[in-house]
N, C-alpha and C positions, 0 to 999 in steps of 0.2 A: 504492499500498501503504499502511496504516494503521501506526505503530509504538505499542506498548505499552511504558512506559517501566519496565525492570525497576530497580527500586531497593530489592528487597529490604524492600519495607512491606508485600507481601502482596497477594491481591486480583487479581495478574495474570489468572491461569488462568482467574476467572471472567470477566474483560471479555472474553478469547478466546473461549471457549465460546460466548459472546453474538453477537460477530459472525462466528463460525463459522458458528453458526445463520442469521445472516442473508446469506452468503456472501459478506461484505465481506472482502479479502485483508488479512492483518495478521500481525505478528511480535512475540514478546516480545524485548526488545533493551537493552540497555545501551553497544551502540556507538555512537558518535558520528558518525561517518560514515552510519549508517543511520538515526537519529534525525534528522538535519539535511538527509536525502534523502528522507524518508518523505512522503507529500500531507498528512498529519498525525498529530498526537501525542497519545496518551492517557495522561494523568498520574495512574493510579489509588493508592489506597494504603489500607492497614488497619492502625491500629496509633498508636505515640505520634509528634508531631510531633519532639520532639528525636532521637529514635533515626534519623527519615526524615533531618532536615537533617543529621545528622553523617555518614550515609552517601553523601549527595549532595554534601557538600562535602570529603568523604575522597576521592573518584571524580572530582570533579573535573564530576560532572553536574550542578550547579547553575548551572557556567560554559555548558555545552551548552544548558541550558533556556533560559536568559537570550540565547542567541545565535539559539535557533529564533525565540524572539518576536522580536527584534530584525530578523529575516530576514521577518516575515509569516507565518511557517508556521503553520496553524492548530494551537489547542490545546486540550483538555477535561480539567480536572482534578476528579476525584472524589474526595470524601470527606477526607482528609488530604491528597490532590492537592489539593485545593481550597483547604486552609489554609494551605498553607504557601506559595502563591501572595503571601501577605499579608506585611507587613511584620515581624510578629511574631505569635507564637501565647503564651499564658500556661500552656499544656500545656510542662512543663519548661523552661518561663521561655527561651521559644527564639526568637532571631534568625533570621527565616525568609527567604524568597528575594527579597521587596520589589520584586515583580514590577507586583502591584497592592496601591496604598495600602489600608492598613488594619491591624485586629490581629483576633484569633481569641480568645473569652472563653468562661468556663465559664460554664454553664445554673447559676444559682442552686437550690437545691432546695427553698427555700422558693418559689415560684413554684406557682401551681396553675391547672389547666385549666379550659376556661369552664363546666363544672359544677361548679366550686369543689374539686376532687378533688386533692390535688399529685401534682406532677409527678414521675416517676421519673428519676434520671440515671443510667446514660446514658439518652438517647432513643432507643426501639427500636421503630420501629411503622409504620404506614401514615399517611402525612398529605399533604395538597393542596398545591398552589404555585400562589400568587395571582401573575399577572405585574405587574410595577409598568412595563413598556414591552414592545414585540413582540420578538422573541427567536427566530433561525432555527430555532433547536433545539425550539421545541415546534410546528412547522408539523403543522397534521393532529391535534395531542394535543389528548384532550378538557379544557377548562377546569377539570372536575370529578376527572379523573384522580388517582390518589393514587400516590406514590413511597416506596419503602423506606428507612428512615433507621437510622442507629446511631450515633451521635457523643453524645461528654458536652460538645464545645466548639462554637461555632458561628462564623462569620465575621463579620465588621462592616470591611464596607469602607468607601470613600467612597462617599458618596450618591448620586456618578454614576455609580458601577461596578454600583449594586442592579440588577438584573434581575429577580427573583422573591423570593416572602417567602412565610415558612409559619409558622402559628403553634403553639408549644408552651411555654404558659404564659405567653410572650409575643411579639412577631412580631418575627422574626429573619430575615436574608438566609440565603435557600436556594440562591440562583443569582447569581451573580456577573460582571462581565466586561463585555466589549465585542466587537463582530463579528469574530469568528475567533478570540478567546483567551477561553473560557467556563470557569466551574467551578461545579459542583454538589455543594451537602452530602449529598444522597441517593444512593443505587447504582441508576444506571439498569441496570444489569447482574441486579440482582435485582428490578426492578420491573414484571416481565411486559411486556404487550404496550405500556403509556405509554413504559416504558424501553428497551426494544426500539427504538419511533419516534424515540426522542431520537437514540441512536446511530445511527440510519438516516441522520437528518438530518444529523448532524454529518458521517458519511463522503459526503454526497451534496453537502455543502460543500465538504469537502476538494478531493473532484474536481472541480468547478466552478471553484474557485480553480485548481487545478493546471493545467488546459485552459485558463485563461484567460491563463495566463501565457506 
């Protein structure tokens, strides 16, 4: 079973609906034992980094997440869940989890698109992801597929953790992590077939890892 972390940051229901559609057993939970025993954890989020971190630290879920990673349990961060895996976010001047080295920065509204038009912040819309290295999450996904983004801040992890990049006024990291610990800035649960394929690939990885133990 996959566990969807409930940390009052929104979007858990959308993720559960996508997994239900795929027939993947899952539960929305904040219970430490359930999270630690799950085959994999999805760390979603909609909202502000500061508010999310306040809830995680006040409930001890920040330590639970670190235990999950230390134990080698697969994890997938989405949007805010992608950003606060890093050391720091400029949003609310937030000290984040520090699981992946790097920071999260605000888009400069003075940037322009490839056609010369100024970008809008927040970035809301469909964009491609160009992989910098192979990634199990994207197995069978069309390289030209587009994913749905809604964000004002973007992750800037250490270069060795960059998996995918997207252009929006500038090239930014849209997928980071390492095998078994991934984070995506876009919303796979709102990205149609490519997003569903990514979630299905994550679930398959979790099953294989669990069966190998």
